[in-house]
C-alpha positions, -999 to +999 in steps of 0.1 A: +378+235+436+398+206+422+434+218+422+465+195+418+481+191+452+514+203+438+499+237+428+478+239+460+510+234+481+529+260+462+500+285+466+499+280+504+536+281+509+541+312+488+512+331+502+521+323+538+557+333+531+545+367+517+556+361+481+537+357+449+534+322+435+543+316+399+517+290+393+480+286+402+472+323+401+439+319+383+426+299+413+430+329+436+426+360+414+401+384+428+393+419+418+417+439+395+395+431+365+397+467+352+434+468+355+439+434+339+416+444+310+436+476+305+469+458+304+455+431+281+444+458+257+480+469+256+490+433+248+467+433+217+484+465+205+518+450+210+508+419+190+497+442+162+532+458+160+529+486+186+545+491+219+534+499+255+549+513+287+532+513+321+540+519+357+520+499+383+520+518+416+509+505+449+519+501+486+540+472+498+517+441+498+490+458+478+492+433+449+516+448+424+537+417+420+505+396+420+491+416+391+525+414+373+525+376+376+489+374+365+496+393+334+527+372+328+506+340+327+479+356+305+504+368+278+524+335+277+491+318+269+488+343+240+522+331+226+542+360+240+578+357+253+581+372+288+613+384+306+612+395+342+635+407+369+635+423+403+658+453+408+682+453+437+714+471+448+732+448+424+706+451+396+697+485+382+689+500+349+722+518+347+753+515+368+791+520+369+799+485+380+778+463+357+745+467+375+726+475+343+741+445+326+732+424+357+696+433+351+698+423+314+714+389+325+685+383+349+659+392+323+674+368+297+679+341+324+641+344+331+630+344+295+598+323+295+573+310+270+541+290+272+560+257+268+589+267+292+572+290+318+599+285+344+625+305+324+657+296+305+638+295+272+665+312+250+680+281+234+645+266+230+634+297+211+663+297+188+661+260+180+623+263+175+629+292+151+653+272+129+631+241+130+601+262+121+618+277+091+628+243+079+592+230+083+578+261+065+602+256+035+595+219+033+558+225+032+560+253+006+586+235-016+575+199-012+612+189-004+622+163+022+645+169+051+673+149+034+669+167+000+701+187-008+680+214-024+664+222+010+694+238+027+698+267+002+661+276+005+663+275+043+694+297+043+676+322+021+647+324+045+671+327+075+690+355+056+657+374+051+651+375+089+687+384+096+687+412+070+656+428+085+674+431+119+706+445+105+692+480+101+685+484+138+710+497+164+736+468+169+714+448+145+743+438+123+762+421+151+729+406+165+722+392+130+757+378+127+753+359+159+720+345+148+737+333+116+765+317+136+739+299+157+721+286+126+753+273+110+762+256+143+727+241+145+729+226+110+764+212+115+757+199+150+784+221+166+772+223+202+803+242+213+796+272+190+759+271+199+769+273+236+792+302+229+765+321+210+741+316+238+767+329+262+770+360+241+733+366+240+731+362+278+756+390+282+783+368+298+813+379+278+832+403+299+855+418+272+856+423+235+888+404+233+872+373+247+843+375+224+866+380+194+887+350+203+858+327+208+832+339+182+850+364+159+827+393+169+842+426+181+813+437+204+798+427+237+766+437+255+773+464+281+757+485+308+750+513+283+734+494+254+716+463+269+682+478+263+689+481+226+694+443+225+660+438+241+644+458+213+663+435+188+650+404+206+614+418+204+617+422+166+634+389+161+608+370+183+580+383+161+596+369+130+603+337+149+566+331+153+559+347+187+533+375+193+559+398+209+579+404+241+568+417+275+594+431+299+584+430+336+606+449+361+596+449+398+610+466+429+616+500+413+620+513+449+657+501+447+664+530+423+647+554+448+671+540+475+703+548+455+721+573+477+740+590+449+719+616+432+738+615+399+735+577+397+697+579+404+694+605+375+712+581+351+687+554+360+657+577+355+673+588+322+672+551+311+635+549+320+629+580+300+646+564+270+624+533+273+593+555+277+601+576+247+609+546+225+576+529+232+554+560+231+570+574+199+569+541+180+607+535+179+601+501+195+578+474+181+562+443+195+575+453+229+557+460+262+574+473+294+558+471+329+576+487+359+563+483+395+570+506+424+555+523+455+538+557+456+568+571+474+594+559+449+573+575+422+562+608+437+590+618+461+602+652+447+638+647+459+645+611+451+616+595+433+608+592+396+591+626+397+624+642+408+635+638+371+615+666+355+613+651+321+595+621+336+574+641+360+560+663+332+551+632+313+536+610+341+521+633+367+483+633+369+464+661+352+439+684+369+409+663+362+419+629+376+410+635+412+393+604+427+386+589+393+407+560+379+423+566+345+435+532+333+446+546+300+473+567+315+510+555+317+506+551+355+481+526+370+475+531+407+462+501+425+433+508+448+429+486+479+407+455+475+373+459+491+360+439+521+338+420+497+366+411+474+388+400+503+359+378+516+358+360+482+395+356+484+395+340+518+367+317+507+389+305+479+419+300+502+397+280+527+386+257+498+422+252+486+435+245+521+407+219+528+414+202+495+452+201+501+450+185+535+419+165+527+395+175+555+359+186+554+355+224+555+354+235+591+356+272+586+321+285+581+309+315+561+302+333+593+338+326+605+352+341+574+330+372+576+341+376+613+377+374+602+374+400+576+354+423+600+382+420+626+410+426+600+394+457+585+383+469+620+418+476+630+428+511+638+444+525+606+434+495+585+417+517+559+451+532+550+477+506+560+462+471+557+472+452+526+461+419+510+494+403+519+488+408+556+452+396+555+462+365+535+490+356+558+468+360+589+440+338+574+463+310+563+477+310+598+442+307+612+435+278+588+468+260+598+460+264+635+424+252+633+434+222+611+462+211+634+441+217+666+406+203+659+394+214+693+400+251+685+370+271+674+376+298+648+355+323+666+373+317+699+407+320+681+397+353+666+387+367+699+418+354+717+446+376+731+470+362+705+448+376+677+444+409+696+482+411+698+484+409+660+459+438+658+480+458+682+511+452+661+493+466+631+482+496+651+518+502+662+529+500+625+503+526+616+515+549+644+551+544+633+542+553+598+524+585+609+554+594+631+578+589+602+557+612+580+557+638+609+595+636+611+599+642+573 
């Protein structure tokens, strides 16, 4: 494969470090076709004015974040705006010390488009919207950019967009801020533009501060930040985008909240999002949440501990071993040995291209590697793609730096056996932990 070295280096560094790269995912995507197809079907519905809500559930290292980033790249190519955030002790869906607002800030900070995939696209989106309206009016009216008759027609078009938002919850204030931004754009007032962007990013701490700087008597808070995401989704559609997708990872951080009441408030926020999307109260909006089986199904602390969510999300009697990719919960199955073999073949090609050496790892070597990895005790239940990938990149690095080392000899060495024992111990620890519970 011919891959730019910058992308190849990012892939190798990220995968060896156990994190999902933001670029180059199509080069290493293996399996998950059914899951990707199901999520892209949702994307088509969102583009048509609908909404979608999904949980992606899988063990640590099973590929949840990878699937999330893959979908992120797919939908940006389809002219969607994507916002994403990882939950943490400081970022929740609801909190008493600004944790919900912190999640909103992270989402807006990571707002991405096809032309600005690294995030920070809010100002670009607003400027592109105004410029697009100007171009549209110029084409339809035949007026030039310097014609004095152009401005009233543009303002009328802007007002139509603003008016359509004013009927939504907090829509009047959102529309007023958009108008302020437009006026500042036309007059070249960069200070006001910066203050409006600061408001949209949720960075005003008090209403007094917002009133003094912008003349608005409202700020985004822990309680209502989700309402503003719905407003953004409606606005983005009118600004020429296909819709908005919200990606939230590390749902396990809600499961870890020690206070039961605080956990319930967070699950209540999830229920609000779920009901909005399923009942048609939200439009042009998709939401994907990622978590582990335990953080979903634990009857005391998990999502299913909130009865209103459990009754909506729990599998029915007929699911059994069959996959139902039309349900709100998508459960990731482990990649097969054959799929992992294809993946390590891709990694070997990328590694050889990055460091410019002839391929020294044979097909037989790769097959031996997969056989050893999946031959570990407990591998069928505990091994994940993350572990296999990290082990294989380590093998590639060692063989590349030590030309005299044979892959087969390395795989049979005591060092590699130690790695197998470590996994066996992890499996035993997990079984012991289950016994203690």
